[in-house]
C-alpha positions in Angstrom: -100.5 7.1 46.3 -102.3 7.3 43.1 -103.9 5.0 40.7 -103.6 5.4 36.8 -107.3 5.6 35.7 -106.5 6.4 32.1 -108.2 9.0 30.1 -111.9 8.2 30.3 -112.7 9.8 33.5 -116.1 11.4 34.6 -116.5 13.2 37.8 -119.6 13.6 40.1 -119.6 17.0 41.6 -117.3 18.3 39.0 -118.3 21.9 40.0 -116.2 21.5 43.1 -113.1 20.5 41.5 -110.5 23.2 40.8 -107.4 22.8 38.4 -103.9 24.0 39.2 -101.3 24.1 36.3 -98.5 22.8 38.3 -95.9 22.1 35.5 -95.4 22.1 31.7 -96.8 18.5 31.5 -99.2 18.3 34.2 -101.9 19.8 36.2 -103.5 18.9 39.5 -107.2 18.7 40.6 -108.2 19.7 44.1 -111.5 20.0 45.9 -112.5 23.6 46.1 -114.3 23.1 49.5 -111.8 21.2 51.7 -108.6 21.4 49.5 -108.0 17.9 49.2 -105.8 16.5 46.4 -107.9 14.5 44.0 -105.5 13.8 40.8 -103.0 15.1 38.5 -103.5 14.9 34.8 -100.9 14.8 32.1 -101.6 17.7 29.7 -100.7 15.8 26.4 -102.5 12.7 26.9 -105.3 13.8 29.4 -104.3 10.6 31.5 -105.5 10.8 35.2 -103.6 9.7 38.2 -106.3 9.6 41.0 -105.5 9.6 44.8 -106.1 5.8 46.1 -108.0 7.1 49.2 -110.9 8.1 46.7 -111.6 4.4 46.2 -113.7 2.5 48.6 -112.8 -1.1 47.4 -109.0 -1.2 47.4 -109.0 -5.0 47.7 -107.9 -5.5 44.0 -105.3 -2.7 43.7 -101.8 -3.8 43.2 -98.9 -1.5 44.0 -96.5 -2.2 41.3 -94.9 1.3 40.3 -92.8 4.0 42.1 -91.6 7.3 40.8 -89.1 9.6 42.1 -87.7 6.8 43.9 -84.4 8.7 44.4 -86.1 11.1 46.4 -87.8 8.9 48.7 -86.7 9.1 52.4 -84.0 6.6 53.5 -85.9 5.4 56.4 -88.7 3.5 54.6 -89.1 0.7 51.7 -91.9 -1.4 50.7 -91.6 -5.3 50.6 -92.9 -5.9 47.5 -91.0 -5.6 44.3 -92.0 -2.5 42.2 -91.0 -0.7 38.8 -88.9 2.1 40.1 -88.3 5.4 38.2 -85.9 8.1 39.2 -86.5 11.7 38.9 -84.4 11.8 35.7 -86.3 8.9 34.1 -89.7 10.7 34.8 -88.5 13.8 33.4 -87.3 12.0 30.3 -90.6 10.4 29.9 -92.8 13.5 30.4 -90.6 16.5 29.9 -89.3 19.1 32.4 -91.2 21.1 35.1 
């Protein structure tokens, strides 16, 4: 699960972050020490999606959006209503891998 944090992002300990070019339209950031996934970033806009586990205070977060909904396992679903995007819809928004 990730949080859309926009484009104005500053990282403490940036020297410990490595970037992987994961697709034509996005790249992913990982911790160089432990390998934990930290974020993905849209190349065109520099919009960051940060892993929800990085935040101490999660009380105010609202789960309202799911992507690749057509690829989710059939054995789970969330109780709240969300905006759902299929793989096709995501690629129409951002481009192919």
